[in-house]
C-alpha positions as CSV (number, residue, x, y, z in Angstrom):
1,W,93.5,91.8,80.0
2,W,97.1,90.7,80.0
3,P,97.5,93.9,77.3
4,V,95.2,96.4,79.0
5,I,97.4,95.4,82.2
6,L,100.7,95.7,80.1
7,Y,99.7,99.3,79.0
8,M,99.1,100.2,82.9
9,F,102.1,99.7,83.4
10,Y,103.1,101.8,80.3
11,L,101.6,104.5,81.6
12,M,102.7,104.0,85.4
13,S,106.3,104.9,83.8
14,V,104.8,107.7,82.0
15,V,103.5,109.3,84.8
16,C,106.3,108.6,87.5
17,D,109.1,110.0,84.3
18,D,107.4,112.5,83.0
19,Y,105.1,114.1,85.9
20,L,105.9,112.8,89.6
21,L,109.5,112.7,90.1
22,P,109.6,116.5,88.2
23,A,107.2,117.5,91.3
24,V,109.1,116.1,93.7
25,D,112.1,117.7,92.3
26,A,110.8,121.1,92.5
27,I,108.8,120.5,96.0
28,S,112.6,119.4,97.1
29,A,114.2,122.7,95.8
30,R,111.2,124.7,97.5
31,F,111.6,123.3,100.6
32,H,115.0,122.3,101.0
33,I,114.5,118.9,101.6
34,P,116.8,115.9,101.5
35,D,117.6,113.3,99.4
36,D,116.8,110.2,101.9
37,V,114.0,112.4,103.1
38,A,112.2,113.1,99.9
39,G,112.6,109.4,99.0
40,A,111.2,107.9,102.3
41,T,108.1,110.1,102.3
42,L,107.4,112.1,99.1
43,V,108.0,109.4,96.4
44,A,107.4,106.3,98.7
45,F,103.8,107.9,100.0
46,A,103.0,109.1,96.2
47,C,103.9,105.3,94.8
48,N,102.0,103.9,97.9
49,G,98.9,105.2,96.4
50,P,98.0,102.3,94.6
51,E,98.4,100.2,97.5
52,L,96.1,101.9,100.1
53,L,93.8,102.1,97.0
54,T,94.0,98.2,96.7
55,N,94.2,97.5,100.4
56,S,91.0,99.4,101.4
57,C,88.8,98.3,98.4
58,S,90.0,94.9,99.4
59,I,89.1,94.7,103.5
60,Y,85.9,96.6,102.6
61,L,85.0,93.6,100.0
62,N,85.8,90.7,102.4
63,D,88.7,90.3,100.3
64,E,92.0,89.9,102.8
65,S,94.0,87.5,100.6
66,V,94.2,90.5,97.8
67,G,95.0,92.9,100.2
68,I,97.6,92.3,102.4
69,G,99.0,89.7,100.6
70,T,99.7,93.0,97.7
71,I,100.8,94.8,101.1
72,V,103.8,91.9,101.6
73,G,104.1,91.0,98.1
74,S,104.9,94.4,97.2
75,A,107.5,94.9,100.3
76,I,109.5,91.7,99.0
77,F,109.0,93.0,95.7
78,N,109.9,96.3,96.9
79,V,113.3,94.7,99.3
80,L,114.6,92.7,96.3
81,V,113.6,93.9,92.9
82,I,114.1,97.7,93.4
83,T,117.3,96.8,95.7
84,G,118.9,94.9,93.3
85,C,118.2,96.8,89.7
86,C,119.1,100.0,91.3
87,P,123.2,99.0,91.3
88,L,122.3,97.6,87.8
89,V,121.5,101.0,86.4
90,A,123.4,103.3,88.3
91,P,127.1,104.7,86.6
92,K,129.5,102.2,86.7
93,N,127.1,99.4,88.5
94,S,128.2,101.1,92.0
95,L,126.0,102.6,94.5
96,K,127.0,104.4,98.1
97,V,124.0,104.6,100.8
98,N,124.4,106.7,103.8
99,P,124.9,104.1,106.7
100,A,122.4,106.0,109.0
101,F,120.1,106.8,106.5
102,F,120.1,103.3,105.4
103,L,119.8,101.7,108.9
104,R,117.2,104.0,109.8
105,D,114.8,102.7,107.1
106,A,116.1,99.1,107.3
107,G,115.8,98.8,111.3
108,F,112.0,100.8,111.2
109,S,111.7,97.9,108.1
110,A,112.4,95.3,110.5
111,I,110.1,96.4,113.2
112,S,107.1,97.0,111.0
113,I,108.0,92.8,109.9
114,L,107.6,92.2,113.4
115,L,104.8,94.1,114.2
116,L,103.2,92.7,111.5
117,W,103.5,89.2,112.5
118,W,102.5,90.3,115.9
119,A,99.1,91.7,114.7
120,L,97.8,88.9,112.5
121,P,95.8,87.2,111.9
122,I,93.2,89.0,114.3
123,V,93.8,92.7,114.7
124,D,92.0,94.6,117.3
125,L,91.9,98.0,118.4
126,L,95.2,98.1,120.0
127,K,96.8,96.7,117.2
128,A,95.8,98.2,114.8
129,S,96.5,101.9,116.4
130,T,100.1,100.9,117.3
131,L,100.5,100.0,113.8
132,L,99.1,103.7,112.9
133,G,101.2,105.0,115.3
134,F,104.5,103.8,114.3
135,S,103.9,105.9,111.3
136,A,103.7,109.0,112.9
137,L,106.8,108.2,115.0
138,Y,108.9,107.0,111.6
139,A,108.0,110.3,109.7
140,F,109.3,112.3,112.5
141,V,112.5,110.4,112.7
142,V,113.0,110.8,109.1
143,A,112.4,114.4,109.5
144,K,114.4,114.8,112.3
145,S,117.0,112.5,110.9
146,E,119.3,115.5,109.4
147,T,119.6,116.9,112.2
148,W,120.3,114.0,114.2
149,F,122.7,112.1,111.5
150,G,123.8,115.0,109.8
151,G,124.1,114.5,106.0
152,H,124.3,115.4,102.6
153,H,122.1,118.9,102.5
154,Y,120.1,119.4,99.4
155,D,120.6,122.4,97.5
156,G,118.8,122.5,94.8
157,T,120.9,121.6,91.8
158,E,120.1,117.6,91.2
159,S,117.8,116.6,89.4
160,L,114.9,113.6,89.3
161,A,113.6,113.8,85.9
162,D,115.9,113.9,82.8
163,G,116.0,117.4,81.8
164,I,114.1,119.2,84.2
165,I,116.1,121.5,86.3
166,T,114.9,120.9,90.4
167,S,114.6,124.9,91.1
168,P,111.0,126.4,89.9
169,S,112.6,129.6,88.9
170,A,115.1,127.7,86.7
171,I,112.4,125.4,85.4
172,A,110.8,128.7,84.6
173,R,113.9,130.3,82.6
174,Q,114.4,127.0,80.4
175,V,110.9,127.0,79.5
176,S,111.1,128.4,75.8
177,A,108.9,130.8,74.0
178,E,107.6,128.0,72.1
179,P,105.5,125.1,73.9
180,D,106.9,122.0,73.8
181,L,103.9,119.2,71.9
182,S,106.0,115.9,72.9
183,S,107.6,116.0,76.0
184,P,105.0,116.6,78.3
185,F,103.0,113.4,77.7
186,L,105.1,110.8,75.5
187,G,107.8,109.9,77.8
188,E,110.2,110.6,75.3
189,K,113.0,112.8,76.7
190,N,115.0,113.7,73.3
191,N,112.5,114.5,71.3
192,Q,112.1,118.2,71.2
193,N,113.4,118.4,67.8
194,Q,111.1,115.9,66.4
195,P,108.7,117.8,63.5
196,P,105.3,119.2,65.0
197,R,104.3,116.3,62.3
198,Q,105.7,113.5,64.2
199,A,105.3,114.7,67.2
200,W,101.4,115.0,66.8
201,K,101.5,111.2,65.1
202,Q,102.6,110.1,68.2
203,V,100.0,111.6,70.2
204,L,97.7,109.9,68.4
205,L,98.8,106.5,68.9
206,S,98.8,107.1,72.7
207,P,95.3,108.2,74.1
208,G,96.4,107.8,77.6
209,G,99.3,109.9,77.7
210,V,97.1,112.6,76.1
211,L,95.0,112.4,79.2
212,L,97.7,112.6,81.2
213,W,99.1,115.7,79.6
214,L,95.2,117.1,79.8
215,T,94.8,116.4,83.4
216,I,98.3,116.7,85.3
217,P,99.9,119.8,85.0
218,N,103.3,119.5,83.8
219,V,105.8,121.8,86.4
220,K,108.3,122.4,83.4
221,L,105.8,124.5,81.8
222,Q,103.8,126.2,84.8
223,P,106.7,125.7,87.8
224,R,104.6,127.0,90.4
225,R,102.0,124.1,90.4
226,Y,104.2,121.2,91.6
227,F,101.7,120.1,94.5
228,S,99.0,119.8,91.9
229,S,101.1,117.7,89.8
230,F,102.1,115.6,93.0
231,F,98.5,114.7,93.8
232,M,97.2,114.4,90.7
233,S,100.3,112.0,89.7
234,M,99.3,109.8,92.9
235,A,96.0,109.9,91.6
236,W,96.8,108.3,88.0
237,L,99.0,106.1,89.8
238,S,96.2,104.9,91.7
239,L,94.0,104.5,88.9
240,T,96.0,102.6,86.7
241,A,96.8,100.0,89.4
242,Y,93.3,99.6,90.2
243,I,92.8,98.6,86.6
244,V,95.8,96.2,87.0
245,C,93.3,94.8,90.2
246,I,90.6,94.7,87.9
247,G,92.5,92.8,85.2
248,S,93.5,90.3,88.2
249,N,90.3,89.4,89.2
250,R,89.0,88.5,85.7
251,I,92.2,86.6,85.4
252,N,91.2,84.6,88.5
253,V,87.1,83.8,87.4
254,L,88.8,83.2,83.4
255,W,92.1,81.5,84.3
256,Q,91.3,80.1,88.1
257,I,94.8,81.0,89.5
258,P,93.9,81.6,92.9
259,K,93.9,85.5,94.2
260,S,96.1,84.9,96.9
261,F,98.4,84.0,94.6
262,L,97.3,87.2,92.2
263,G,97.5,89.4,95.3
264,L,101.1,88.0,95.7
265,T,102.7,88.5,92.3
266,L,100.7,90.4,89.8
267,V,98.5,92.7,92.4
268,A,101.9,93.4,94.3
269,V,104.5,93.9,90.8
270,G,101.4,96.1,89.4
271,T,100.6,98.2,92.7
272,S,104.9,98.2,93.4
273,W,105.8,99.8,89.3
274,P,106.1,103.1,90.4
275,N,108.1,102.6,93.1
276,L,110.7,100.4,90.9
277,L,110.3,103.1,88.2
278,A,111.1,106.1,90.6
279,S,114.0,104.4,92.2
280,V,115.7,103.2,88.9
281,V,115.4,107.1,87.8
282,T,117.2,108.3,91.1
283,A,119.4,105.7,90.9
284,R,120.7,106.2,86.8
285,Q,121.9,109.6,88.5
286,G,123.5,107.8,91.5
287,R,121.5,109.2,93.6
288,G,121.8,105.7,96.1
289,E,120.1,107.4,99.1
290,M,116.7,108.4,97.5
291,A,116.5,105.0,95.6
292,V,116.7,102.9,98.6
293,S,115.0,105.0,101.3
294,N,112.3,105.2,98.2
295,A,112.2,100.9,98.4
296,L,112.5,100.6,102.0
297,G,110.7,103.7,103.4
298,S,107.4,102.4,100.7
299,N,107.9,98.9,103.2
300,V,107.7,101.1,106.6
301,Q,104.5,102.8,104.9
302,N,102.9,100.0,103.4
303,V,102.8,98.5,106.7
304,F,102.1,101.1,108.9
305,F,99.9,103.2,107.0
306,V,99.1,101.7,104.0
307,L,98.0,98.3,105.7
308,A,96.9,100.1,109.0
309,F,94.8,103.1,108.5
310,P,92.3,100.9,106.5
311,I,91.9,98.2,108.9
312,F,91.6,100.8,112.0
313,I,88.2,102.4,110.4
314,S,87.4,98.9,109.7
315,V,87.8,98.2,113.6
316,L,86.5,100.9,114.5
317,T,83.1,100.5,112.1
318,R,82.5,96.6,112.4
319,G,85.3,94.9,115.5
320,N,87.8,93.3,115.0
321,Y,89.8,92.6,111.9
322,T,90.4,89.1,111.0
323,S,92.6,87.3,107.9
324,D,92.8,83.6,107.8
325,S,95.1,83.2,104.8
326,T,98.7,81.0,106.1
327,E,100.7,82.2,102.8
328,I,100.2,85.3,104.0
329,L,101.8,84.6,107.1
330,S,104.3,82.6,105.1
331,S,105.3,85.3,102.9
332,V,105.6,87.8,105.9
333,L,108.5,85.4,107.0
334,W,110.0,85.9,103.3
335,M,109.6,89.9,104.4
336,G,111.7,89.1,107.3
337,A,114.4,86.8,105.4
338,T,114.5,88.7,102.5
339,L,115.3,92.2,104.8
340,A,118.2,90.2,106.4
341,V,119.6,89.3,103.1
342,V,119.9,92.8,102.1
343,V,121.3,94.6,105.2
344,L,123.9,91.6,105.5
345,L,125.1,92.4,102.0
346,I,125.2,96.0,101.5
347,S,126.5,95.9,105.2
348,V,129.4,93.7,103.9
349,A,130.1,95.5,101.1
350,S,130.9,98.8,103.2
351,F,127.5,100.4,102.4
352,G,127.3,100.2,98.5
353,M,125.8,98.4,96.5
354,R,127.2,96.4,93.2
355,A,125.7,94.8,90.2
356,W,126.8,91.1,91.6
357,T,124.6,92.3,95.0
358,G,122.0,93.1,92.6
359,S,121.9,89.8,90.7
360,I,121.9,87.8,94.3
361,F,118.6,89.9,95.1
362,L,116.7,89.1,92.1
363,A,118.3,85.9,92.0
364,L,116.0,85.4,95.5
365,Y,112.7,87.2,93.9
366,C,112.7,84.2,91.4
367,A,113.6,81.9,94.1
368,Y,110.6,83.9,96.3
369,L,108.5,83.6,93.1
370,V,109.4,79.4,92.9
371,H,108.4,78.9,96.2
372,V,104.5,81.0,96.1
373,S,104.3,78.8,93.0
374,Y,104.7,75.5,94.6
375,S,102.8,76.1,97.7
376,E,99.3,76.7,95.2
377,L,100.1,73.5,93.9
378,L,100.3,71.8,96.8
379,T,97.2,73.5,97.8
């Protein structure tokens, strides 16, 4: 199952780089959505599809340790690994973030952690409704942020994906009369000059890429189908993440690795992989606001919608929801501690991220993995 899981990670990277981010770029240009709003809503919502599917399945299959564990593990991965990698891949190893937008996302992320601690381990209708209600509140605040706090207005001239212009009309002007046989589904951005025979050879070696090309509209070739591309990308990310979950279940059976540990590590990384890829692409272009808003916004939506919505439905249909995993409560404390460290270091660095801050964040994530592994050995 390990090769299957690795191949799913590869397909996620192709979906994010070739389809999802160009679609988000086109939507942002069409509706004049600022970078931080797009990162905290569109990108975060699409990349959270895997967590929503995983959590819904685990809740209704009475496997809480994987579902909530995936949310908690993904939150720690997003805060430490995504914000850690972004400055390392950014131009000059440095990123600047808007203080107001960063504190907005960090504040809501802190509130989500406090409410999650308050809600667990027994979630009734009041607690589930409160979590779900904060999802609407966060969306409203994000939508009004530019009006309240100011900030840069998206002008449709920046690009999320290499070689893709954001404006749909500009995309149409860039499309040549001859169809591009390679870039729509192979994830290769500089292969337009490859001979057709070599391109088709790569096609044959990438059956998953062919399926993506056949099922997801490419906004470079079909500039008006950005919504179709967005939702099909989300569906593919959910499917690949679900296969990762199936693989982790088989690993649990064959290797006797506890499910709670897999939920906090392998499944969490697998479902957060699209978030990492999306943030890395934007960070490479120096767009720190979208990269960081995607990481923190994903955490907020993970708790207030991805976790709360299936639990809310479960409470309505089956009564109070109970989670009995003590390791998850311990990890919630890790969520709060890691968020505090990230906010402190970025604030000290004048709301910028440097290579040294990224290295500290990645080292903290390694320490978290050691803690989880040690805890499992003790139990």
